[in-house]
N, C-alpha and C positions, 0 to 999 in steps of 0.2 A: 504493500500500500504506500510505501515511502515514495515521495516525489521530490528529490533534492534539486534536480537541475544542475547546471554547471556554468562556469565562466569560460568564455573564449578570449584568450589574451593573445593579441597579435603584436609582435615586436619587429619593427622594420629598422634597417640600418643603412646608412650611406656613409662609408668611411667610419669615423668614430662617432657620428651623430646617430642617436637612437630616438625612436618615436614609438610609443605604445598606444594601442587601442583595446579597450575592454568592452565586451558585450556580454549580456547575461541571459540565460534561459531559466534562471531560478524562479520557482513558482510563487511569485510575490502576491498573486491574487488568491492563493489557496485559502487564507483565513476567511475570505468572503463566503466560502462554503458553509461556515459555521452559523451564518445568519439564520435565525429562526429555529436553531437546534437547541434542545435542552442542555442546560449547563453540564449535567453529569455525563451526557453523551460526548460533549466536546472534550471534557477532561480525559475521557478514556481514549479519544481519537488522537489527541495531540502527540503522544509518544510514538504512535504508529505512523503518523504522517511525517514526523521529523526524526529519522533514526540517527542522524548526526546531532550531537548535543541534545538528545531526547530528554534527559533529566532536566537540563537547564530550561528547555522549552516548557516542560510540564510544570516545573516549579514557578516559572514566571507567569504562566497562564492561570494557575490556581491563585497566585498572589493578586493578579489583576482582578479576577472574579471576586475574591474576598473583599478587595477594596471597593469594587462596584456595589457589593452587597452591604458594605459597612459592617463586616463581620470578621474582624482580625482574629488571628489565632494566637496562642500563647508563645512565649519566647522559646520554650523547649521545642516546639514544632518547627519554628523558623530556624533554630540552630541545627536541627537534623536536616532540614532542606539545604542549608548552606553546606553542610558536610557532604551531602549527596552530590551537589554540584561540584564541590572541590575535588571529590574522587574522580568524577567524570573529566574534569579539566586536567587533573594530574595524569590520567590515562592518556588523553590526547597529546599532551605535551611530551610525555615520556615515550610514546610510540614514535614520534618524530626522531627522537634521539636514538632509540634502539633499532628502528627499521630503516631510516634514511641515511643516517650518518655513516654506518659501516660501509655501505656501498660506495660512498664518496672516496673512501681510502682503500678500496679494493679488498675489503674483508667480508667474510660470510657473516650472516646474522647468527646471533646466539639464540637459536630457535628454542632451545629447552628453557632458558631463562625467560625469554620473551613470552612464551606460552604460559609459564608459571605465573609471571607477574600479571598478565592480562586476565587470566582466569581467576586469580586471587582478588584483583580489583573488582571484576564483575561480580564475583561471589559476595564480596563485601557490600556492594551496592544492593544486591538482592536480599541482604539481611534486614534492610529497612522495611517498613510496612507501607508499600505504595498505596494500597487501598485506603489507608487512613492518612498517610503523610501527604498524598497528592489529591485528596478529596477536600472540597471546600468546607471550612468550619471545623476541621479536625483539631482536637485539643488533647492529644495523647500525652502521657507522661512516662512512656517506656524508657527506662534507664539504658545506658550502653551495656550491652551484654558481654560476657566473658569471651564468647565466640567472636564478636566484632573486634574487641581489643586484640585478641590473638591474631586474627586475620590481618588487622592493620599492622601489627608489629612485624609479621612475616613480610608483608608488602614493603614496609619501610626498610627493613633489613636488606631485602633483595634489591630494591632500587638504589640504596646507598652503595651496595657492592658493585652492581653492574654499571651505574652511571658515574658515581663519584669516586669509588674505591676507598672511601673513608667516611667517617661520620659527617653528616651535612653541617653540623655546627662548626666543624673545623673549616669547611669550604666556605661557608657564609661569611666568616669573619675576615677572609683574606682580601687584600687589595689586588689591583691588577697584576702587579709583579708576582705576587704569590699564586694567583690563578694561572698565569703563564708558566710559572715554575711547575705547578701541578700538571699542566698539559705536557711539559717536556718529560715528565716521569713516565708517561704513556702506560699507566697501569690499567686503563679501561679504554674501550673503543671511543667513548666520548672524549676522553683526554687526547687520544691519538688523532681524532678528527680536528679538535681545536689546534693541536700542534701542526697538523697539515694545513689548516686554514691560515695560521699565522705565517706560513711560508709563502702564501700566494700574494703576488704583487697587487691583486685586485681585492684584497680582503676588506678594504674599507669602502668599496664601491656600493652604490645603491643608496646613498644619502638622500633623504627627502627633507624639503623645507616645509612640508605640510605640518601644521601645529597639532598638538594633542587636543582632543575634544575638551573644551572648557566646561565648567559647571553651567548647566542650563536650568533655569527654574522649571519645576514640574508643570506649572501653569502654562508657561510659554511653550514647552515641548508638547503638551496636550493640545494646545491651540494650533500649533503647527501641523500636528498629525491629523486633527479633525477637520481642518480647513483645506489643507493641500492634499491630504489623503494619499492616493497612489503615487502621485508625482514625488512627494517627499519620501515615501517608503522606498521607492525604487532608486532615487538618487538624492539622498539627504545632504543638506548643507545647512549652514547656520550663518545668518546675516551675510549671505552671498559668498561665503568661504567654505571650502572643504576642510574636514578635520579627520584625524586618525582616532578610531575608537577600538583599537585592538587590545589584546592582552598586554602588549608592550607598555601601555599606559601605566600598568601596575608597577613597572620596574623603573620608571623614568627618574625617580628620586633615589634609587639605590646608588650608593656612593661610587661604585665602579662604573655603573652604566651612565650615571650623570656626567662623570668626568670624561668617559670615552665619547659620549655624545657631543660634549662641548669641544673636545680636542680633535676628534676624528669623524664626527657625524654619526648618524643612526643607521648606517648601512649594514651590510651582511655580518661583519665580525661583531659589531656591537649587539646586534639582535641575537646572534647565536649565544653569546655569553649571557644575555638577558634571559634566554630560554632556560639556561641552567639555574639562574637565580630564581626564576619563576617556579621551577620544579622544586627547588629547595624551600622556597616560601610556602608552597602548597603542602609540602611534607610537614613543615613546622606547624602550619595551621591545623592539619589533621592530627598531628601529635598532641596539640593542645586540646583537641576535641576528644579523641579516643583514650589518651593516656592521662592527661591532666584534668579531664572532665570539665573543660572550660566551654561555655556557650559561645557560639559564633553568631555575630550580629549581621542581619541582612541589610542591603541598601534600603533606605527609607524614602517612600514617596508620599507627598502631601496632597496629591490630587486624586479624587475618587476615580477608580477604574484604571489607574496607571500603576505599573510595576516594573522594576528593574532587577536584573540578575547579572552578576559578573561571571560570564561563561568562558569556556576555553577560547572562544574567538574574540571575546571582548564584551562590552556592555550590550546586553539584550534588553529590549523594551517591548512590553505589550500594553495596549490600551483597549479596554473593553467597555461597551455600554450594554445594558440589559433591558429586556422587555419582559418583566415578570421573572419567570424561571427560565427564560430562553435568552440566547444571545441576540442582541440587536446588531451591533457592529463590533468587529474584532480586527485590530491592526497589529502587525508585528514589525517592529523596526529592528532589523538585525545588524550587528556590527559589520558583517560582510559588505552590506550596501554602503556604509560609510567608507570602508577601507578600499573597496574596488569601484568606487565612483570613477567615471571616466577621467576626472581631474583630481582624483584622490591620492592617497599615500602610495598605493601600489603602482599606479601609473607614473607618478612623479619619481618614485624610486627606480623603476625599471628604466626610465629615460636617463638615469644617472649611473647605469652600469658601465663597466669598462670593456670595450670591445677589442679583443685580440683575434679571436677566431670563433667560428660558429659553435663548436663544442664547448669552449670555455664560457661563451655567452649563455648557452643553454643551462650550464651548471649554475652560473650566477643567478639566472632568472628563477630556476626551480628553487634554489636555496632561499631566495628572497621572498617568493610567493608563499612558501611554507612557513617562513619566519613571520610573515604578517598574519597568516591564517593557517593553523595547524591541520585543519580538516576540510578545507574547501575543495570541491571538485572543479577541475579546470582542464582545458586544452590549450597548450602553448604552441603558437605558430611563429617561427622566425623567418622573416622575409628579407631578401637582399634587393635593394632597389631604392627608388625615390622615397625620401622621407616627406610625409605630408606636412 
């Protein structure tokens, strides 16, 4: 039943000058199918319709509906929802490191470890109570079980070993020189990939001048969605400017990433290190939840029917209006549409890659696209000829 669609990304070059064009077949009109449908039916359908980031979509939908009903749930439920989304985000970010990075350095996948980690993370997600957690008005008080804690400790240990080769607390505290020293030790495929990337003369290519999405008031965002509707959903901008709304926004203030961005830009190398800091931060967040029993706070929305969730791709927004117990209107503003806007961060970054030869250009483009969105479906076309 899933209908993901994909992006077509065309990259033309003439000499060293590059020009990108992005078109989309993503099913942006799909939420209109929910109009007139009962709330419970819609909540059951959402995870089936969006199998990529399905948990984030389901959590955001139920939050928007609860907001429209003026029936908020307790902090315990929201904390569990945040943990569920964090596990999904960790899985998507880790998969990029474990599945894509080894091929770049000519190494085989560690299929046994990969299978174990993915199965364990999926099993951990299944230990939550979806019928209650993702149903509107749920107010469960189920404590974290011994099974959940044990599963998480297993996942955390395996991820630390396969990606970092050490405790994440040691890695998180390092400055850039220490991280680069970690890479030269080459104890993991991730470290060997970073060491390989450090040796490429194009490692800083792909810098973008597109700013990170600023804080937008909930009322202004709701007004923009409800008045411009599909035009805004398909190609969102703010005050006539394009912005980045990816997971990279979470890491912009990390000391290493902030310094690298200032000195070398936010291109391929900076984003690859940021992916590692994002994985470490997600692991810390889940340690706080499963081991230290700390509650996780969701993004807060102050407008009825509006909800946000920080998903693997970035900030996801749903806006819902109701007609009794049925959906009247349903809008989904996905981070992919911000980031792959024809004039957005992906297009701008691709235009700033370093052209040496077609193979190297393709490697750079693939790395950059996955760095902006870890789970987007796309077709990349590289054309030689006149740049428009």
